[in-house]
Wavefront OBJ file of the C-alpha trace (Angstrom):
o trace
v 258.962 218.440 68.285
v 259.133 216.507 64.690
v 259.144 217.089 61.538
v 256.739 215.262 59.542
v 256.320 215.638 55.664
v 252.846 214.162 53.769
v 252.615 211.104 52.615
v 250.053 212.079 50.103
v 247.260 214.483 49.626
v 243.425 214.730 48.818
v 242.663 216.520 46.114
v 239.283 217.447 43.740
v 239.262 215.941 40.494
v 239.521 218.397 37.897
v 236.389 216.681 36.059
v 234.187 215.261 38.825
v 234.869 217.137 41.743
v 234.911 213.968 43.233
v 238.089 213.905 46.727
v 241.128 211.452 45.154
v 243.776 210.415 47.618
v 246.916 210.490 45.831
v 250.639 209.608 46.995
v 253.618 211.869 46.878
v 255.754 209.624 44.646
v 253.018 210.684 41.795
v 253.476 213.941 42.337
v 254.540 215.403 38.314
v 252.617 212.370 37.198
v 249.590 211.864 34.612
v 246.832 209.994 37.279
v 243.089 209.034 36.407
v 240.034 209.786 38.226
v 239.176 206.261 39.856
v 235.821 207.681 39.885
v 235.064 209.358 35.728
v 237.961 208.158 34.696
v 239.030 211.551 33.518
v 243.059 212.012 33.060
v 245.132 215.414 34.470
v 248.891 216.000 35.802
v 249.092 215.680 39.092
v 251.099 219.177 40.131
v 250.614 220.593 43.527
v 251.324 223.914 42.120
v 249.352 223.847 38.979
v 245.616 225.208 38.498
v 243.830 221.126 37.876
v 245.058 219.756 41.532
v 243.108 221.412 44.510
v 244.564 219.540 47.497
v 242.078 219.651 50.207
v 244.015 217.757 52.554
v 247.254 215.784 53.098
v 247.627 212.161 55.290
v 251.321 211.285 57.040
v 251.899 208.763 60.153
v 252.150 211.141 63.460
v 256.085 210.623 64.611
v 254.798 209.591 67.601
v 251.961 206.811 67.768
v 252.788 206.294 64.269
v 248.580 206.575 63.176
v 248.102 207.894 59.927
v 247.080 211.282 60.396
v 244.188 213.418 57.573
v 245.520 217.223 58.093
v 243.885 220.095 56.177
v 246.010 221.775 53.772
v 246.060 224.897 56.080
v 248.361 223.362 58.341
v 250.993 222.908 55.966
v 254.375 224.247 57.333
v 253.257 224.711 61.022
v 253.737 223.242 64.434
v 250.773 221.162 65.601
v 250.080 218.470 68.260
v 248.345 215.181 67.133
v 245.021 214.799 67.835
v 245.413 210.911 69.017
v 248.289 211.149 71.283
v 249.103 214.978 71.634
v 252.355 214.730 70.246
v 254.034 217.783 69.099
v 254.473 217.311 64.955
v 255.673 220.304 62.248
v 254.328 219.513 59.254
v 257.231 220.470 56.377
v 256.694 220.024 52.790
v 257.979 217.531 50.509
v 260.832 218.964 48.452
v 259.869 219.437 45.221
v 255.902 219.936 46.306
l 1 2 3 4 5 6 7 8 9 10 11 12 13 14 15 16 17 18 19 20 21 22 23 24 25 26 27 28 29 30 31 32 33 34 35 36 37 38 39 40 41 42 43 44 45 46 47 48 49 50 51 52 53 54 55 56 57 58 59 60 61 62 63 64 65 66 67 68 69 70 71 72 73 74 75 76 77 78 79 80 81 82 83 84 85 86 87 88 89 90 91 92 93
């Protein structure tokens, strides 16, 4: 079992509801939607950013995985290589 943290998140823009892929390094910062140019603070615990999924590389096969947000904090098997993964939140998320 390998612990893996999200590399980034898929969230819904609070202005236009389009899905955005945002790297975790932008947590706590102001970001702009590439579709509507609306600005907002990327804060996972705030009311504006609605995470629907996250992405991370599998520690076994190195392929990028898109994972539903409900699996954060759970133990799963990679859909590509069946490697055992425990998705853990980043510190500060």
